[in-house]
N, C-alpha and C positions, 0 to 999 in steps of 0.2 A: 474922466466921466463915469461915474457910477450909477448907471441906469439899469433898473431891473428889467428881465425880459417880459415880464407881465405888464409893465407900463408900455411897452412898444407894440405888443402883438395883441389884437382884439381878442374878447373872449369867445371862446368856442362853444355853441350850444345847438342842441337839436332843434331843426325847424319846427315852429308850431303848425303843423299841417292840421292837427285835429286837436281839439281840448274837450276835456269831459269836466262836467259840472259836479259830478259826484266825487266822493273820496272813499277810502276803506271804511271809516267809521259811519259814514252815512249809508252805504250799502249793509253793513253789518246791522245797523240799526234797524233799517228797513226789514230785513230778514228776520231779526228777532221780533219786531212788531208784528209780521205775518204768522210767526209761530205763537205768539203769547196765548191766542183763544183757545188752541188745542192744548196748551200747557195747563191753562187754568181749569180747562175741562177735565184734563187728567187728575190734576189735584183734587177736583170735586168728586170724582169717582173713586180714586184710590187713597183720599186722605192725606193727613200729615205724615205719614211715612214716605209718600212720593215727594212731597215737598223737601223733607229734610234729605232725601237722598240727591234730589236735584241740587240743593244748597252745597252738599258735599262734592259732588262730582264737579259742578261749576269752579268751587273754590279751589279743587286739587288742579284742574286745569290751569287756573290763574297762577297758582303757587309755582307749578312745573314750569311755565312760560317765564315767570318773573326770575326763577332761578337760573334759567339757561341764560336768560339776557345778561343777569348780573355774572355770571362766570365768564361771558364773552365780552364784557366791557361795553356793552351796548345799553342805549337809554331805555330804562324800564318803564318809567311813568307814561310816556308818549307812546311807547309801543303798545301797553296794555289797554290804553285809552282807544285803541281803534277797535276793541271789541271782538278781534278774531279769537282770542283764547276763550272769551265767555261764551261766544256762539258755538265753539268745538265742545266745550263741556256741556253746553245746552243740549245739542243734538245727540250726544252720546247719552245723556240722561234720559232723552225721549226714547232710546233704544232699550234701556235696561228694564228688568222686572221691577215695577214700582216698589216692592217691599225687600229688595236686595239689601245685603247686609252694607255697613259703611265703607268697608275696606274694598268692596268691589268698585265704588265710585271712585275712592281715592286712586286705587290701581289704574283704573281706567282713564281718570283724568290726567294724571302724571303720564301715563303711556302715549296718549293721544298728543298732548303738546311736546313732550320731551322727545320721543321716538318717531311719531308720526309727523311732526311739524318741525321743530327746531333742528333735529338732527341733519336735516336738508338744507338748513340754512334759514329757515324762519317762514314768515307769511309770504305767499307767493312762489316759494320755491319747492314745496312738497310735491312728491310724485304721487301719493296715494291721499285719499280722504283720510284726515286724522281721526275722525271719530269713529269712522268704519273700521279702520284698522285696529283701534283700540277694541271695538266690539267683537271683532274676530279673535282678536288674542285672548279676551275674556271667555269668549265661548268655547274655545278650544283648551283653555286652562282649567276653567271652573265650570264643566258642563251642568252641575248641580244647581249651583246658585243661579246660573243664568237662565235656568229653564224652569225656576219656581214662580210659577204665575198665581194670581189671586183674583177671585171674583171682585168686581167693583162694590165698594161698601160706602154708601152715601147716607147723609142724615145722621139719624140716631145710631146706626149701625157703624159708623166710621169711628176709628180709635181716637181717643183723646190726645192730648199733648204728651201726657207721661208714657202713655202705651205706645204712640208714635216713636218716641226716642228710644224705648225699649225694642221696638221692632228694627230700627235702624242700627243701634248701636249696643243692645243687648245680647246680639248673636243667638238668639232662641230659634228654633224650627217653626216655620209657618203651620198653624193647625190645620189637619186635613179637612175640618169642616169648611174652611174657605178658600183651601188651595184647588187649583183646578188647570187643566191643560188648556193652550191656546187651540184655536179652531184648527189651525195647519197641523199643530202638534199631534192633536186628537185623530185627525184623519190619517195621520202617517203612522201612528201606532196601531189603528184598527187595521189598516191595509195590512201591515207587517204580521197581525195575527190572523189573517185570511178573510177578516169580515168586509163585505163590499160596502161601498160608500152609500148605496140605496138603503141598506138597513141602518148604517149609523146616523145618517140624518133623515130618518123615516118621519120624525116629528117635525122637521124643519131645520134650517140653520139659525145658529144663534143671531140675534139682532145685530146687524152690521152698522146701520146708518146712526142708530142712537150711541153706539160705543159702549153699550153696557154688556161687555163680555172680557173673559181673561186676556191679558196681554199687556204690552208695554203702553205708554202714553201715547208714543207715535203710532200705534197700530189700532187705537180705540176710536176716537172721534174723527172718522175720516172725511166727514163733511167739512169740518172745521179745518183739516189739513189741506183738503182741495181749496177751499176758500182761501186759505192763506196763499197757496200756490198762485191761483188766479189774480190774488191782489199783487204779488210779485211781478207778474206779467204786465198788470196794468199799470204799475210803478217802472216797468222797463228795467227791473233788476235782472230777471232771466226772459228768455223767450220760450215759444212753444215748442220748438224742434226736440228737444230731449225728453221732456215729460210726455208729450203726445207719441213720439216713437218708442219710450219705454212702455207705456202703459199698452199700446197697441201691439207691440211684440210680446207682451206677457198675455193679452187677452186673446189675440187671435189662435195662437197652437192651443191654448186651454179650451177654446170654444170647439175647435177641430176634434181634439182628443175627447172631450166630453160628448160630442155628438156621436162619436164612433163607440164609445164605451164609457156611459155615464157610471157604471158600478166601480170603475177604477181610477177615474178623472175628475178632478173637481171641475166646475163650471167657470166661465170666465168671469163672471160678477164676484164669485167668491175669490178667486185669485186677485183681483184688483182692489176689492174692499178689505181683503185681509192681510194680516202681517204689516210690513213696513212699505208696502208698494207706493201707496200715495206719499208716504214721508220720503222715500227714496226718489221717486219721480221728480218731485218739486224742491226738495230742499237738500238732498245728498248728491245725486247725480249732476245736478247743475252747478256744482261747485267750479268757479273759474279756473282755478289752478290746475284741478287734475281732469279737466273735460276738454275735448277739442275746441279749437278756436273758430273754425269755419262753420257755416250752418249745415253745409252737407255732411262735414265730419260728425257734427252733432248728432244727426239724425242717425248716422251708422253707429255712433256712441250709444244712444239711446236704445236702437234695436238691439244691440249686443247685451245691455244691461237687462232689458225686458225678457229677451228669450233665454238668456242664461238663468234668471231668476225662475222660469217656468221648469228649466230642466233640473235645476239643483232641488226644488221644491218636489218634483214629481220622481226623480230618479235618484237623487243623492241621499245621504245619510241624515242630513239636517232638514227639519221641516220648512225652515225660512232661508231664502236664497239670496236676499237683496244685497247684504253687506259683502257675500262672496262675489256676486255677480259686478257690483260696482267696482270692487278692487281689480277683479280681472280686467275690466274694461280701463280702468285706470292704467294699468301696465302696458295697454296697447294704445293709449293717447298718443304717445311720440310717432308711433307707425302711422295712425290714422292721420295726424296732423302731416305727415310726410307724403302720404299717398292720396290723400283727398284734400285737394287744395281749390279754392275758389280761383275762377278765371281772371287773369290779369287783363286789366282795362287796354284795349289795343291788340291783344292776343288771343288766340284760340286756345282750348282746353289743354293742348299739348305744349303751350307756350310759344307757338310760332306766331310772327307778326301777322294780322289779318291784312289780306289784300284788298284795297279800297279800289272801288269800281267808279271811274269818273268818266264824264261825258255821256252819261245816259247808257252805258253799255254795261 
């Protein structure tokens, strides 16, 4: 009798204790939808060069992912259709100088998906946020290109198609007339020269809510970034724990330090509304893979991201610290998951069985 073992034994499968209605592709689509208004606003502020760099960065991320999948004999089309590679390149593009040269986008996109993601095994297995690890690698390797900011140019002042292609692919330097430092970079450089902030911003801070100031597309229209983050919470893609904890841990020490010495420390509102604080709080730090799983762990993670951001901005060599802070906390995520655990039903916080009282005693 030639009976296979599979025909005798029942199929073994995990019990369906919980079922989620969403999928990777639906989650990625919702995040991209929430990010779209701020991205379009960035295209409006910085013109076609920002659009061309975005296309190059996203395209390089997709090509890098497809190449790795092909080399590993994994399905290419189905994996790319989940949208994770597109979102990785998209988030990276939002953190780059809008008029950066094309090779910055290519190197960053390839680094994000190849080194930051596929080298760990692909989606769901990366230890660090791929977009932020690529941004840090670019910032350390090419500090000049990664700190070349421009003033927003809308309407008739925006470059045309040929000029935009020349900016992205021509390799020319940005004219001094339109180049400018970001708010955090300007404050950092003036403090290093011994000029206090009361004199630097005597005429007031650059407009923060409208987004008409130098910076990346992810640090200009902060209201649209925040609105996208709220939309993600309403769609239950993310929860409030990491964003609120991160923004609070950034604002509280900033407010205390500014109250003690306003000539040396920026106020809380400037810290929250400047740089990539909003983008990091709602779209970067909330990455499912590289953040803790428990609610308490997410609060600890968010507090670490916010406080480290303030420390790096205030005392570090770089004016912006969101990417560094997120990566440092990504490295601590396994420890947070191990130390900060939710209470198991029927047991106390130490894991011991609960003693039930019966008979009204």
